[in-house]
C-alpha positions in Angstrom: 1.8 -11.3 11.6 2.1 -11.9 8.5 2.3 -15.4 9.0 -0.4 -15.8 11.1 -2.6 -13.6 7.9 -1.2 -16.1 5.7 -2.3 -19.0 7.3 -6.0 -17.5 7.0 -5.6 -18.9 3.4 -4.7 -22.2 3.8 -6.3 -24.5 1.4 -7.3 -28.0 0.9 -7.5 -27.4 -3.1 -5.4 -30.0 -4.7 -5.3 -27.4 -7.2 -2.0 -25.6 -8.1 -2.1 -21.6 -8.0 -1.4 -20.1 -11.8 1.1 -17.4 -11.1 1.4 -14.8 -14.1 4.3 -13.0 -13.4 6.2 -9.7 -14.5 8.7 -7.5 -13.5 9.4 -6.7 -9.6 9.0 -8.5 -6.2 5.6 -8.1 -6.0 5.5 -12.0 -7.6 7.9 -13.6 -5.5 5.9 -12.4 -2.2 2.8 -13.9 -3.8 5.1 -16.9 -5.1 6.3 -17.4 -1.4 3.2 -16.7 0.8 1.1 -19.2 -1.4 3.5 -22.0 -0.7 2.8 -21.5 2.9 -0.7 -21.2 2.7 -0.6 -24.9 1.3 -0.7 -24.2 -2.8 1.7 -25.6 -5.3 2.4 -22.5 -8.3 2.5 -22.8 -12.3 4.6 -19.7 -12.7 4.2 -18.2 -16.0 7.1 -15.6 -16.4 7.1 -12.6 -18.8 9.7 -12.4 -21.0 11.6 -9.9 -20.5 10.3 -8.9 -17.2 9.9 -11.7 -15.1 12.8 -12.8 -12.3 14.5 -16.1 -13.3 15.1 -17.0 -9.1 10.7 -17.7 -9.5 11.8 -21.3 -10.6 13.0 -22.0 -7.7 9.4 -21.2 -5.6 7.5 -23.0 -8.1 6.2 -26.3 -8.9 6.2 -25.2 -12.3 8.3 -22.4 -14.9 8.0 -21.5 -18.2 8.9 -18.7 -20.6 5.7 -17.2 -22.0 5.8 -13.9 -24.5 3.6 -10.5 -23.0 1.2 -11.4 -25.5 0.8 -14.6 -25.9 -2.0 -15.2 -24.1 -3.9 -18.3 -25.7 -0.2 -19.7 -24.7 -0.6 -18.8 -21.5 -3.5 -20.5 -20.4 -2.7 -23.6 -22.8 0.5 -24.0 -20.3 -1.7 -22.9 -16.9 -4.7 -25.2 -17.8 -1.6 -28.2 -18.9 -1.2 -27.8 -14.9 -3.7 -28.5 -14.4 -4.8 -24.7 -12.1 -7.7 -23.3 -11.6 -7.2 -20.2 -10.1 -4.9 -17.6 -11.2 -3.2 -14.6 -9.9 -0.9 -11.9 -12.6 1.3 -9.8 -10.6 4.1 -8.2 -11.2 5.5 -5.0 -14.1 4.4 -4.3 -17.0 6.1 -0.9 -19.3 3.6 -1.0 -21.8 5.1 2.3 -22.8 7.2 0.1 -25.0 4.6 -1.3 -27.3 3.8 1.8 -28.7 7.1 2.2 -29.5 9.0 1.7 -33.1 6.0 1.2 -35.7 3.5 -1.2 -35.5 4.7 -4.0 -38.2 8.1 -4.1 -35.9 6.2 -4.5 -32.5 4.8 -7.3 -34.1 8.1 -9.0 -34.1 9.4 -8.2 -31.5 6.6 -9.4 -29.4 4.9 -12.5 -31.9 1.5 -12.2 -30.6 -0.2 -15.5 -30.7 -4.3 -15.3 -32.5 -5.6 -15.0 -28.8 -4.3 -11.7 -27.8 -5.0 -11.0 -31.9 -8.9 -11.5 -31.2 -8.8 -10.0 -28.0 -7.0 -6.5 -28.2 -8.7 -6.0 -32.1 -12.6 -7.3 -31.7 -12.9 -7.3 -27.5 -11.8 -4.3 -26.4 -13.0 -1.1 -27.3 -9.8 0.9 -26.5 -6.1 0.1 -25.0 -6.4 1.5 -21.2 -5.5 -0.6 -18.7 -8.7 -1.7 -16.8 -9.8 -2.4 -20.5 -7.4 -4.5 -21.7 -7.2 -6.3 -18.3 -10.7 -7.1 -17.9 -10.4 -8.7 -21.3 -7.9 -11.0 -20.4 -9.9 -11.7 -17.7 -12.5 -12.9 -19.6 -10.9 -14.7 -21.9 -9.3 -16.8 -19.4 -12.8 -17.4 -18.0 -14.3 -18.7 -21.0 -11.3 -21.4 -20.9 -11.8 -22.1 -17.3 -9.5 -19.7 -15.1 -10.5 -17.9 -13.1 -8.6 -14.7 -11.7 -8.9 -14.1 -8.5 -7.6 -10.9 -6.1 -3.8 -10.3 -7.0 -3.6 -9.2 -3.1 -5.3 -12.4 -1.3 -2.2 -13.8 -0.2 -0.6 -10.9 0.9 -2.7 -9.1 2.9 -0.3 -7.9 5.4 1.5 -6.0 3.4 -1.1 -3.1 2.0 -1.1 0.1 3.3 -2.9 0.4 7.0 -4.2 4.8 7.4 -2.1 6.8 9.2 1.0 8.3 9.0 3.4 5.6 8.3 7.2 6.2 9.2 8.8 7.5 12.4 8.8 4.2 13.7 5.0 2.4 13.7 2.0 3.9 12.5 0.7 6.9 14.1 -2.2 9.7 13.7 -1.9 11.8 10.6 -1.5 14.3 12.8 2.1 14.2 13.6 3.0 14.4 9.6 4.1 17.8 8.7 2.0 20.0 7.7 3.1 21.3 3.9 2.7 17.1 2.8 -1.3 16.9 4.7 -1.6 19.8 2.4 -0.5 18.5 -0.3 -2.5 15.4 -0.3 -5.8 17.1 0.5 -5.1 19.4 -2.3 -3.8 16.6 -4.5 -6.6 13.5 -3.3 -9.5 14.5 -5.8 -7.7 15.4 -9.0 -5.9 12.0 -8.7 -8.9 10.0 -8.0 -10.7 11.8 -10.9 -7.5 10.6 -13.4 -7.4 7.5 -12.3 -11.3 7.0 -12.1 -10.2 7.6 -16.1 -8.0 5.5 -16.4 -5.4 7.8 -17.4 -3.1 7.4 -14.1 -2.9 6.5 -10.2 -0.3 9.1 -9.2 0.1 12.8 -9.4 3.4 14.8 -8.0 2.2 18.5 -5.9 3.9 21.7 -4.5 1.8 24.2 -2.8 -1.3 23.4 -4.8 0.0 23.5 -7.9 0.3 20.4 -9.9 3.8 19.2 -11.4 3.1 16.6 -12.7 0.2 14.0 -14.1 1.3 9.7 -14.3 0.1 8.4 -17.7 1.0 5.4 -19.8 5.2 5.9 -19.0 4.7 4.6 -14.9 5.3 6.3 -11.8 8.8 5.4 -12.0 9.3 8.6 -15.2 7.1 10.4 -13.8 9.2 10.7 -10.4 11.5 11.6 -13.0 9.8 14.2 -14.5 9.0 16.1 -11.3 12.4 16.1 -9.9 13.6 17.9 -13.3 10.5 20.7 -13.2 11.5 21.1 -9.7 15.1 21.6 -9.0 14.1 22.6 -5.8 12.6 19.1 -4.1 9.9 19.5 -1.4 7.2 18.1 -2.9 4.1 14.6 -2.4 3.8 11.9 -4.7 0.3 10.6 -3.9 -1.0 7.6 -5.6 -4.4 6.3 -5.2 -6.2 3.0 -6.6 -8.9 3.9 -9.0 -12.5 4.4 -7.8 -13.7 1.0 -9.1 -10.7 -0.4 -8.2 -10.2 -4.3 -9.0 -8.2 -6.0 -6.9 -7.5 -8.5 -9.7 -4.7 -6.9 -11.4 -2.4 -3.2 -11.1 -3.1 -2.3 -7.4 -0.9 0.6 -6.7 2.3 -0.6 -5.5 5.2 0.9 -3.7 8.6 0.0 -2.4 12.1 1.1 -1.5 12.5 1.6 -5.0 10.3 4.7 -4.9 11.7 5.7 -2.0 14.8 5.5 -3.7 13.5 7.6 -6.2 11.5 10.0 -4.3 14.8 10.9 -2.7 16.9 11.4 -5.8 14.2 13.5 -7.3 13.5 15.7 -3.6 10.7 14.6 -2.7 9.1 15.0 0.5 6.6 12.9 1.4 4.6 10.1 -0.3 0.7 9.6 0.6 -0.8 6.4 -0.7 -4.9 5.0 -0.9 -4.7 2.8 2.8 -6.1 -1.2 2.0 -5.4 -0.6 -1.3 -2.0 -0.4 -2.4 1.0 -2.9 -2.1 4.2 -1.8 0.3 6.8 -4.1 -0.8 9.2 -5.3 1.8 7.6 -2.9 3.8 9.5 -2.7 6.7 12.8 -1.5 5.0 10.6 0.1 2.2 10.2 2.3 6.1 13.0 2.8 7.2 14.4 4.1 4.4 12.1 6.9 3.9 12.5 8.0 8.3 16.5 8.2 6.9 15.7 9.5 3.4 13.1 12.2 5.7 10.0 11.4 3.2 6.8 11.2 5.5 4.2 7.8 4.2 1.5 8.2 5.3 -1.4 6.4 4.3 -5.1 7.6 3.5 -8.6 6.6 3.4 -10.0 6.5 0.3 -13.2 8.3 1.9 -11.7 10.6 4.8 -9.5 13.7 4.1 -6.9 13.5 5.8 -7.3 16.6 9.1 
């Protein structure tokens, strides 16, 4: 199924696709599928984040710093790119560790990044920064495109995703559904304020809320705060989710972390959440007795 859906994006555009790559499996998945669709891929790998193995999938490859936007743009334009995908984790929390002068020495921002950071953003939340990055790229002749364009088969479907195929939500554990019903409107509000996109819930009680530290640290904290386990992670897209960046993503690593922290359920937004290594992830969730549910953003679970 995945291959046929990728072929729908086959293009006659001779320009390579630019890929700004952060941490994790997602940049590799996008690069492989773009190549299958007939696109050459030029990778700007973010230093300290991206996997060096991306070089094997690229017709052009270079390392650049996380806050070297001007250098990203110059590299992509020299390679002849017109469209760009930006995927992969960047651990933003580390950028606030230590005094500002030490961070400047560590990351060596270029003039374009300094201009965007200080003069073109009203705050430093993810959406504000990333939209400013997209606008700067557009001014320089590069269009940031939907990050899921080449991976539609990776988006979560609605329903109970574990237990061998998509099944009706009624087949899911009742407590997980109750946690989802309670947590969903709360996390949607939090996501709408661009604070975080995940919340840990048990028995109509909020255990932990995601902020700048990311989902992994949220899961660890929830496990410490609820050592008896049995809680549910609810992860959503923002109400006005820009699919060009910061799309919610889970995978086998998420399941491992949830299992270690005693979770019983994972609820994600259908059509707007990427499932990395879907089959492996769901098989692992079944072995660890974690129910995985895809929920529509416009309807209740039951």
